[in-house]
N, C-alpha and C positions, 0 to 999 in steps of 0.2 A: 659873390660869397667869398668871404675870407677863409681858405681851405687851412691856411695853416694855422689859425687860433680854433681850428673846430675841435681839435684834440683836448683844448684846454678849458674843460668843463669847471669852473669855479663853484659852481652850487648848482641847485634845481632850477632849472627855468622857469620864470614868473610871467604871468599874463598881464601885461598892461591894464591899469584899471579901465580905460576908456573901451577895451575890449572883453573885458569879463562880463559874461552873461548869469552865472551861477551866484547866486547869494554867499557873501562870507557865514550868515546866521540863516538857518531856514527858519521859516515860519512855521507856528504851532500846526496849522492844517497840514501844512506839506509834511512834516514829521510824523504825524499820525498816519497820514496816507503813504509814507514812504515813497514820495516822488519828488522830482527834481524841482527845487526852488528857484525860479529865475527871474531876475528883476533888470529891467533896461537898462539901469548904469552899474548894476552886481556890486556898489559899495555903499550905496545908500540904505541902512536896515529901515529907516522910516517909510520907505517907499513900498507900495503894494507888490508883490509879486504878480506875475501873470495867471498863476492859475486863480487867485483871490478874486483879482481884478474881473475875469472871466465869468466865476460864481457869482460875483456881486457880494463878497461877504468883507468882515472885516480882516485884516491883514495884520497879527500880532507875533511878536517871538517871547513868549515868556518862561516855556520850557527849558530846563539847564539842557545845555549840551552833553552830547553822549561824552561818557568816559572812556576814553580807548586804553588798553592796556598793551603798550609795544614791547615785544621781545621774543624769545625763542622758546620752546616750550621747556627747556632745560632752565633757563634762567628763571621761567616763571614757576615752574614747579619749586625751586629752592627759595624763590620769594615768598611763595606762599607757604612754605614750610617754617621758613624763619618767622614770619608772622603770626602764625598759629602758636608756635613756640612762645613768642612774645606776649601774646594776649593771655595764653595759660599761665604764663608766669606771675603776669601782673595780676590775674583774678583767679586765684588757686581754689578758690572756696565756691566759684561759679562754673557751672557746665557749659563750658566754652565751646563743646561740640554741637550745643544745640542753638539752630540759627535764631530764634526768639529772645534766647539771653543774648545775643551778641547785637540783636536790635535794642534791649532794653539797656545794654551797658553806654550804648551811642545815646540813645534819648536823655541818660541821666546826666551825660556830659556834654548835652546839647550839641551833639554831632548829626549831621544830616547824611544818611546814608543813600546812595545811588537805587533807584527802583530797578529790577530786573525782567520787568513785564514784556512778554513775547520775545525773550532773550532766550538762546539756549546756553545752558552753561556747559562750558567745553570741561567736562570731566577728566579728560586726557591730560589735561595742563594740570589738574589739582589733585588727582588721586594716587599717583606713580612715581616714584622717585626716579631721577633721569635716567638712571641703567635700565628700568623698562620700558622708555621710548624706543629702543631698536626691536625689532622683532623678534620674536621668539621662534624656535624651531617648528613651531606647529602654525604658523602665520596665517598661512594658505587656508587652515580649517577654519580661520576665524579668530585666532589668538593674536591680540595687539599687544599693545603698550604692557598690560598685565596680559599673561598668557592664556586668561580664562576668556571663555565666550561672552562671559557676562559683560567684561570691559567693553567687547565690541558692540554690545549692545545699549551699552552707557554713552559711548563716543559716538561724536557726528557720521551719522551714513554715508556711504560713497556716494559720489555725485554731488556733493556740496561744492564750495566754490574752489575746494583743492582739484576737484577734476578738471577745472578751467585751466590749473597752471601746467606749464611743460612739464613732462614725466620727470621724475628724478630718480635714481636708481636708488634702491632700498636696502638699506645695510642689515645683514642678516647675522643672527648670532652664531659663534662658533661654541661649542659644548666644551666645557673646560676637562682636561683630563687629571688625573691623581697626580701626573707629573708629566713634563713636557708641554709640548703645543697643544692648542685645542684644535678640534676637528669638526667638520662639517657635518652636521646631521640635518638631512632635506624635512621639507612637509610631511610624505608621508611614513617616515620612520616612525616605528614603537616609541623610540626614546623620546622623540620630540612629542608625542603624545602625552606620554608619563610626564615629561615637564612640565606639561601643559597642567595636566592634573594637579601636580605636587604645588605649583602654584597657586591653583584654585584653592587647594585644601589647605595652604597658609593663608590666605584672605579669611577662609572659613574660621580658622584658627584662631586668628588676631580678633576677630568679632565674638566669639564664644567665649573669651578670656576674662572678659566682666562680667559675664553673666552665668557661668558654669565651673563649677569647682574642678581643679585639676584631679584626672584618674588616669588609669593605665591607657585606657582608649586615646584621652587626649596625648599623652607620652608617645605612644607609638605613632600618632598622627603628626607631632611635633617631628619626631625623627624622620618619617615620610617625607615630609615638606622640608625640610633642612637640607636633603641631598639635591645639589645641583649638577652633578658630575656623573659620568657613567663609568661603573665599575667593571662592564662587561664588554668594553672596547678595546681597553687595554688592561693586562694586571696591572694593580697597584704597585708592585715590586717584581719586577721578574726575579724569579728566583735562581740563583746562581747554578747552574748544570756543574756538579759534581765532574771529576774527570772521568770521562765517558767508559776507559777501558776498566779502571778500578771498581766501577759499579758493577760490573757484568761478568760473569766467569764464562769463557767461550767453550768449556768442557761441560756446560750442564747437559744432562740428558733427559732430563724431564722438565717440560714447561713451570717456569716458577720456581724449580726446586735444583738449586745449583749444585754440583759435585764436589764435595770436600777434596779439592784438589788445589795446589799453588796457582796464582791467577798469571797469565802469562804477562810479560811486559807490555807494556801498553804499545800499539805500532802507531806509526806516524799517520795523521790526516792527509798528510802531501800526498797527491797521485802520482808524484814521482818517485817514492819508496819504492823498494822491492817488496810490496805487501800483496799476498795472493787474496782473491775473493773470499774463497772458503775459511781464510784464517779469520775472517771478521764476522764469522756467521756462527751459529750455535751448532750440535750436532743435529744432521738431517733430520732427525726424527722429531726432535723438537721444531726446528724451522716449518717442517712441514704441518706439525700441529698449527704454529701460528698462521701461517698460510690459509689452512683450511677453517680456521677461524675468522679471517679476514673475508673469505668467501661466503661464509655461513652468513654472518651478522651485518656487513657492510656491503656487499657487491649488488645485493638485491636493491638498496636503497639509491645507491650511487656508481651504477655500472658503467666501468672504463674497459673491461677486458673481455676477449673470447677463451673462457677456460680452458679447454683443450690446447689451444694455440700456444696461450701462457703457460700451462703445465710441460708443454714439450719442449721449451726453451728453459723452462727452471730446471727439469731433470736432466736436461743438456749440460748445464752450468755445474752440475756436482759429478759429471764424468770427467770436466776438464780440472782437477785439482791444481795444477801448476799455473794458471793464468793469473796474471797480475791486475792488480785494480788498475793500472795505469792502460791496459789493453783493453778494459770493457767500457762499453757506452754507459756515460755517467746515468742516463735517464735510466736506465736499465737496473744497475745497481741501487739507485736511490728510490727505485720503485720497489726493489727487493727490501730495501730498509723500512719504507712506510708501511709495507703490510705487516712486517714484523712488530711495527710500533701497534698498528690498529689491533694485530692479534693479541699483542700483551695486554692491551686496554680491554680487548673483549674477555679475557681470560682473568682478569683482575681479582676475581673473587679468590681465585686460589692463592694467591700471596700477593697483597696490596704493596708491599715494600719493594718487591723484587720487580713487580710489573711497572713501579713508577722508573725504577733504575733502568729497566730495558728501553722503555720508552725515551728516557732522555738520553741515551748512549745513542740510539738509532738516530733519533731526531737530531743529535749534534753531527754526527755523520754526513746526513743530507744537507743541514745548513751549511756545513763546511765546503759543500760542492754545488753551493747556489750559482756561483758565478760560472760553472761551467752548464748548468741547468738552463741558465737564462741566455746564454751566449750561443747555442746551437738550437735550432728550429726543427725540432724531429716529433714524430708522434709520441714516443715513448718519454719523450720530454714534458709535453703536455700533460700526460698521464701522472708523471711525476709530481707536478706541480699542482694539479688538481687535489692528489691526494693529500700534499702538504696543507694546501690551503684549506680543506676539510678540517683537519686536525686542529689547526690554528683557529678557526672559527669555532669550534667548540672548547677552546681551552684559555676564552677570555682574550684573543688576540684578534679580534675581527677587522679593525683596522689593516692590520699585516694580511689577512686572510682576504680582503676585499681587494689590496694591491696584487696579490698573487693571481687570484682569480682573473684580474684584468690582463696581466701578463700572460696567463695561460690561454686567456679567449685570441687575444692579438695574435699569438703565436699559431692557434688555430685557424687564423683566419689569413697568416701569413701562409701557411699551408695549402690553402683554397678548401679546408674543410667545409666550409659554410656554403659552397657554391657545387651544383650538381654536375657540372662539365668538367671538373676537376680530378674525375676518378679513373680517367684512362692511365694504362699503365700499371695498376694495382690488380692483383687478383679479387676473385669475388668476396672472399672472407675478409680481407683487408680492407675493402669498399665499406663493409658493412660496420667492422670496428670504427673507423673515423666516422660514420654517421653517429655510431652509438656514443663514442667521445664527445663529438660535438654537442648533440642534443643535451647530453648531460650536462655539461659545461654552460649551455645556454639556458637550460630550465634554472641552474643554481644560481646563476648570473642574475635572473628576473628577480628570484625570491630574494636574494641579498641586496639587490638595488631598490627594492619595495620596503625590507626591514630598515636599510640605513638611509632609505630616502635618498639616495645619490645617483647619479647618471649611469647611463648601462653604456658599457663599451661597444655593443653589436646594435647596428643597425637592421632592423628587421626588412627593409627595403632591399639590403644586399643579401637577404638570404634566400636560396631556393632548393638547397638540399633536401632530399625527402627523408622519409622515417626510416630507422633500419629494421629489418627484418627480425624480429625477435625469436620465430620459431627456428631460424637459422643459425643464432647466434646461441641461445641456450634451450632451444626446443621448448622453448616457453616454459621454463620452469621458474624464473624470478618472478614475471610480471604477466598478467594475460595478453593474448592477443589483441593488440589496437591501443594498448596502454600507452606506448609513448606517444602516439599521434594525440590522443586526447588530454594528454599530460602537458605536451607542448602548448596545443589549442589554449588550455586553460593558462599556462604562463604567458601566453602573450596577450590574454585579459588582463592579466595582473600587469603587465607593463603598460599598457593602455591607461588602467586605472591609475597608476601612478603617475603619467603624464598628464592627463586631463582633471582628474579629481584632485590631485594634491601637485597642479602645477605652480612652481615656486612663482613669488610675485616679482615682477621685473620693474616695478615704478610704484611710487607710493599711492597711485591712484587704484592700484590692484589690491593694498593692503586689508580692507574690510571685505573683500568680494568672497561670497559663498560659492561654494561648487552650486551650478544652477541645478534646481531641481529636474529640470527635463534630462539633464545629461546624467544624472543619476538614476534616474527611472530607465533611460535606454541601456545603461550598461546591467541593470539587474535583469531586464529582459533579455540582452545578450547571455548573461549566463544561464538563464532558465532554458534558453535554446540550446546551447551546449549541453546542459543536462538532459533535456529532453530527447538529444540525440544519441545519448550512450547507448551502445549495443549491451545486450543482456548479460555479457561476463562481468562488464564493468558497472553493473548497476548493485545496490545495496541488498536488493531483494534476491540476488543470485548468491547461492550458497556454495563457494567453492571448497572441495575438499583438502586445495594444497592452503596451507597456515601463511605462505608467502603470497599466494595471489589474494586470500582475503585482506590480509595486511594492507597490501597496496591499493586496493580497490576503497577501504576505507580511508587510508592516506590522502586518495585523489578527492574524495566527498569534504573530507576535513579542509582540504586546501581550497574547494570550491565553495565552502560556508565562510571560510576566512576572507576570501576575497570579497563575497557579500558584505561581510561586515567591515572590511573596509571601504567601500562605496558608501555606507550611511554612517560611518563613525564621526564624518564633521557635523553631521544633523543632531545626533546623541550630545556631542560635545556642545553643541549651540543650546540643546534644550537644558541641559544642566547648568550651562553658565548662567542663561536667564533665570532659571529657577534660583540659583545662588544669589543672583543680582537682587532679585525680589526678596529673598530671605534677609538678607544684608540691607536694606533699605534703600537699596540705590533706584535713582530714576533709570526706567527703561523704556525705552522708544516703543517698540512692539509691545501692545498691551496683551496679545494673544499670539502664539505662534500659530504660523500656517498650519492648516491640518494636514496636509502632504508631508510638510517637516516633522509633523508629531508622527505620522505614519512610519515615515522612513527611520526617525529615532527608534521607536518601538521595535522596527525590524532588525536595526542593529544587534538587541538584545537578544532577537529570536534567534538570527542567525549565530551568534556567540552561544546561545544554549545548546543548538544543534551539534556544534562543534563539541563542546563538552561532552556531550552524551556519546558521542563518537569516540572520543578519547578516552571516555571512561571504559568502553568497550575494550579497547587496545590494553587498558591495565587490566581489566578484571580477566581477561582471555591470555594475558602472558605474554602479548604481541607487542609490548610497548618498549621503545628504545629512547632511554633517556641520556645514553652517552655519545653514541656514534651518529644520531642523526638527529631532526629539527621536531621531534615529536612536543617535545616539553615547551618549544617556542610556541606553538598554538596554545597550548593550555596557560600559559603566561599572556597570552592577548586576550583568549576568550575571559578568563576570569577577571580580567580588570575591566574589560567592558562591562560584564555583568556586575559587578561590584559598584564601578562608578557611576551606574544609574542610579543607586541609592545615595548619593551623597549629598544632594541638596533636601532629601526628602527628611520630613520629621523623623525620628525614630519611633515616637508614639502613632504614628498614622498605621492602620491597619492594612497588613500585606493583602493584595489581590491574590487570586488562586496564582495567576502566571508570576505574580511575585514569589510567591513560594516555592513554585516550581524552580526558579530561577537560583532561587538561593540554594535549594536542596541540590541541583546540578553543581552547584562550586562546592559544597561540602562534600558530595560524594567523590567530586574529582580528586579534590585536596587530600581527603582521607585515604584514596586508593593509592595516592601516589606518594605517601609518607614512607614505604619501606624500599622505595626504588631509588637507584643510586642514579643520580645525575652529574653530567660534566659541569665542570666550574661554570661556564658561561649560563647554564638554563638553572644550577642551583641559585644564581643572583638573582636571575629573572622572575621566577618562581617564588622567590620570598619577596620580592616587589609587590607581586599580585595578592599574594597572602597579606601582607600587610594592609594594603587598600580593603581587601574583606573584611579583615578585623575592625578597620576603621569604620565602616558603615554597617557594622554590627552583623554581618553574617555569621561570623563567628564569636562566640563568648572570649571575652579578654582575661585572661587569669589575672588575681588581685597581685600585688606587688611582692606578697611573699612568697608566690610559685615561679615569678619574673627573674629574669636576669640568668637564664640559662645559655 
């Protein structure tokens, strides 16, 4: 063999005629039977094929050869749209959307069209523009070229010829930001889910435009479908912070009420300057008030400290009046600044303007010391970073918060806080504080990874530290005994759901795969086992005399129902997608959804309604926190699920008792939420959920005269 010539391929190798067995033109009988048509010579079309000779029948070739279309999905989609526009331009008086009209035009011009018997129309080529061929953020839930489930039903099923091809890495969409680069949002993310629903609403709107007059509901629907970027990941325009010291009077003697005295000259932010610690703080009485507000409102949800130990160090700080900033541990002073930020936020109703100024001022001081926080690995630095990320998360800076959370988690691991065997050399109280900080960071990390659909920085296989002793830390004042253990177990189930139900597609063969029903059912059984194992103080039936304990238990059960809805969310998405496809007149392969799939999709609404009822309890009992914790996120997700279930139903279809109960749960929840102040992140998210509830008719939409507020 000539090895030198091996690399010089001038064209496709052709089989010599005397060796060819397969016919150049298949006979009619072999075409219909879809079998190989072989002749002894291969080139003589008049010779009978082997199959016909064995059957003793006449071998003839009269049927036209199949017309094959070659090209990529993108080029074929463009070609189709060009041809469609061309035919509409040539025949403006005819309904060229009707297939029979096209056949009539062809017959009038004596044009023979190919037949499509026993062939599957590849709608993924002809129904979507090229940009939608790339997977949407909700891909693993069944969102395809079009992010709706309907498109997945319309397209070819997995396991076809594509499954026999080598795996190809799937290109995944990045979510555009209002400014700056796009960001990754994974399959489990709520934003990916919303983006999928936006596209489904857009498809629905396009179909209804020709048959339904435009009204206020259609305007809301168009506005809802038109947004394709996240306002809650990063602010649209970051507000320029005013000069920090010019906004806050350090002589203030009452929270939110600055004294009428000349403001001191703004001290330098650089640690090398001779600035004392106390010169950057308000009067002690004011600082005490802010610190107390933090421990009252934030600490029970997000425990990071042992209060007596913290207060001992805090009081000692006030006795050292001449200590310079450069001589104080950066993590400690940043922690004090962040507690002032949270305290001012909690007391914002006293003077909103002054509260915002205080928050900006101390936030600037913390951010000016960021390099010091991340360059030294200490427990107090971990605590400061966790405080900063929580504040940013609630202020439309979730990308930044996610990065800080990962930094804090890795710093904690560098300190060995995730390992039980690394507690030597610490006193008993410090060991418990380390455990408390670790499990607080762990639980929030799992929640944020599920919300954003991003990988976790923590490997559960590496973690063996035990749970903190809550009685030793807080005497059980913040949460009931055993709460942390069961909360962490629930967070671990959430992590498993994110990784297994919402696994990111790694190849094109995985794009159309739904979560296996058996996997979803097993998760629901695991969640039921968790629920059944709860001790009495953690059950809803147990009526604690402590409002903090009652709130903690209700939030625990809200998270439980939220995870149940995450397990079943792909199935309600698929059900509504199929309903929408049928409503739009598309060909749907599966004529009926599987009974178990329908049951799971129904359960998703049931779990969301249970969450809504518990959230309503928090609202009416004055235990709801819309500013400094994630209560409002659960409202956003549960209302969105409940509203989404009505998207593809006819508005004139009578509601079942369950439908009426679900709609009423949404109305009760959103009405109770109206007077509640929400942080910027959740203000945006709850408005998105309210939009969808109006689109599907749960709320009456005001007329155009009363709109535009």
